N, C-alpha and C positions, 0 to 999 in steps of 0.2 A: 573496558572494567564491566563486569557481566558478573556478578556472584552475589547469589543466597544472599537474602537480607533477612533472617530468619528476626520474629523482632512480640515480644505480648502483644497481648491483643487491647492492651489497656493503654498506650498507646494513643494519641491524639492526631488527630488528623492532619495537625500546621510540623508536628515532627518526621511521621511517618513520608509529609512530602518532600521535607527535609533527607528525608534518607533516600530515598527517592532521586533527588538532584545529586547525588554526591556516588550513584552508583549508575551509569546510565550504561548503555553499550555504545558503541567508537562511534565515530559521525565523521569521519573518515570518505569523504567522495558523499554521503549522505545528499535526498534532492533538498532542495532548501524548502522547501512545505516541511515536509516531513523532519526539518532539521530540529527548524526555528517557529515550527505553529505545530506540530504535529502532536509530535513527541510531550514541549512541556503541558497540553492543554490532555495525550494524555496521562501524564505527569498526576491531573488534578484529580480526573475518574478512578483511577486506580489505588490513591490513599483517601478515597470516596469510600469505594468499594469492601478495601482493606476496611472503613472505619466499619461497616453495612456487613460483615460477615461472607461475603459474597469469593465463589472459587472463581479461577480464570476459564471453566468452562461458561459460565452461566455470565461472566463478562464479555463470553464472545458471541451469544447466541445474541445479548442488548445486541452490541453488533450488528450481527446481522440482521435483526428483527430494523433497527435506523437505513442501512444499508440498502435492503431488500423493498423494503417502504418505495423510499426516495428511486429505485432504480423500475421498483411498478407504475410509479407514476409520471415519468417520463413517457411510460408505452400506454399508460390511461389514458391521462387527461388532458386534456387543448394545452398548445403551449403556450404562459400569456410569461408575465413576467413574475405571480403571483408564487404561477408551480415553479415555475422554477428555483426562483425564494426558499421555495420548501423545498426539494431536489435538494438544493447545494445546499441546503441546513443538515440534511438529512444524511446523508451523503459524508460533511463534516464531520458529526457527531460519528455515524456509526465508524470511518476512518481512525477519530480516535480513540475510541471505544476496544477496535481493532491494535492496539497498542498499551493500550490499559491492562489486557491481558496478561499481556508477557511481563507490564512492569510489576503488575498484581504479583503471578505466581513468585519473581523474585524475592518481592514481601514478603510470603509466605513461605519462602527455602531453598524456593528454583522447580522448575516445570517438569514436567510430563509428557515422553513421545507419543501416547492421545490427544492429550493437549495442542502441541507443534501439530501431531495431524487434523484434526480438526479447522486450525486456526489456516493452512495454506486450505484444507478443503474448500472450506466457506471461499476464502477472497482468490480462490482457482473460480468458482462461479459465478461471483463476483467481477471477474477483469471480462470472463469470457461476457454475461448475461448484459452489461450495464450498456456496453456497442451495439446485441442486440435489440435491445429493449431505444436507445436512436433511430435506431433503421426505422423501424414500428412507426415509431413517431414519426421520420420522414414520409413514410406512406398514405402515414393517417393523418398530419396535419399541415405539413407544411406542404407550402405552392414552389415544387422543385425545378427550378431551370431545365433542368434537363431528364432524363429517370438513368443516367447514365452517375449518376451523384444515390444513389443507391447505395452504388459498388463504395460509396467513401467506406460507410460500418464497416461493412464484412472486412476488408484489408484490414482496418482497423482491428476488429474483434482476433483477424491472424496473426499482426504481432505485436496487441496485446499478445496472447494465447503466448506464444511463442517463447519474445519477453520473459515474462513471471515462468512458463518452466526451463527455459537456461537457464535462469536465474537461479531459482530453487535449484534444479541439477547440480548445480558446478559448483551451490555451494552444497551439497550431498559429497560430492567424490568430493572435496577437497577436504571435506572431513576424515572419507574414510581413508584419505591418499595418511592421512599427517598420522593416525589411527596404523594402516600399516608401517610408516616409518618410522616415528618412532617421532615426528616432528613437534613442537610444539607451534603454538598458533606466532603466526610474527605476528610481530611491532606494527603496530596501526598507522603511528605516529602525528604528527601533528594533521589535521582537516586541512584541504585542498579547494579555498574559494571559489576557487576558477572551476575545480575537476565538479564543485556541486551547480556550479550554475548549467555548467551545459546538462547539466539533467534537469532544467527546470521544463522544457518542453515538455517531457513524459514522466514528472512528478504526474503522481495520483492526485495529489491534492491539488495540484494545480487542476485540473480535469473539473477534480468535485466542486471548484467553489466555479471551476466557468459557465457552470451550470445555469449564473442567478443571469444569463442573460438565453436564456433560453428563449424568456417570448422575446425579444427584439431578433430575430428569427431571421436576417440576414444573417447579420452581426457575426451568429452565432454557426450561422453554414459557413463562414467561411470559418472561422477562429475554430470550427472542427477541425475543419477540410486540411489546414497549419500543422492541428495538432498529431493527425493523422502520419501525417509527411512526418512528420521528426517523429515520431513512434516510430514509423517503419526503419529510419535511416537512422536514425542511435540502435536500434534493436540491430540490424544487419555490424552496423561497427562495433558492437557491445561482445555479437555472436563471435569474429574471427578475431578480433581477445581474451574470449572464454574458450574458443577451441588452441588456440597458443599455451595458452595454462593448463590445460587437462593433458598437452601434449605432450608437453614439459616435467610431469609427473613418471611419465615411463620411457623420456627420452633416454636415459642411462640404460635401459632393459633389452633396448633392440641392436 
C-alpha cells in the first residue's frame, strides 16, 4: 500500500508515526536491514520532520549531508575504531533519512517527479563514491598484502553502480509497460523471508554498519572482499532475471 496520507499539521508525532505504519510500501523481497531497521527508523524521522514542517527535499538534503560526511571521513581520516564508528553512524542516519523523505512525501499528500529525480541522483552519487572513498583509504592508510587489492573497490564500484542503474531502469520500464497496456500493478502478496535473506550481502544498510570494522584493518579487508564478491554475483544473477522480465514485455509483439 502506497497512498497519500494528507493530514492536518495539528497531528501529534505519535499519531503521524501511527499513520505511517499503516501505509508502508510492500516489503516483498526487501533486504533485511531495509525492511526491519531502516524503514522503521525512517518512519521516526519522517514523523519528526512532518511535525517540524519540513519538506521531503529538505530531508533529502540532510540525508545527503550525513551520507557524504561519512564518505569523506572514509577517504580523509586514517582508519581507526573511532573513525569507523563515526562513519557507520553517519551512513546509518543518512540512509534512514533517505527512507524518511518518501514517507514524509506520502504523509504530506504525495511526492513529485522532481523529488524522485533528486533522490535518485543523490543515491547514484552515493553508490559510486562510497567505494571510491574506500579505494583512497586503501591506498593511503592500509598496508595491503598486494597492490591488486586496489582493484576490489573499483570492481565493487562497477557492480554496485550497474545494480543500482538496472534496478531503477527495470522499475521505470515496468511502469511504462503497465501504462501502455493498462495493466494494474501486480499483487505483491506476502513477503518472502528467504528471498529477503538472500539479499543480505548486497544490502546497503549492511555496508553502512560494516564500517564499524574500519579500525580492524585485516577484518575489514576480508569482509569488504566478501561483500564485493557477493555484489558481483548477485548483480549477475538479478540482471539475467531482469532481462527475462523485460523480454516478456514484448514477447507477444514479436
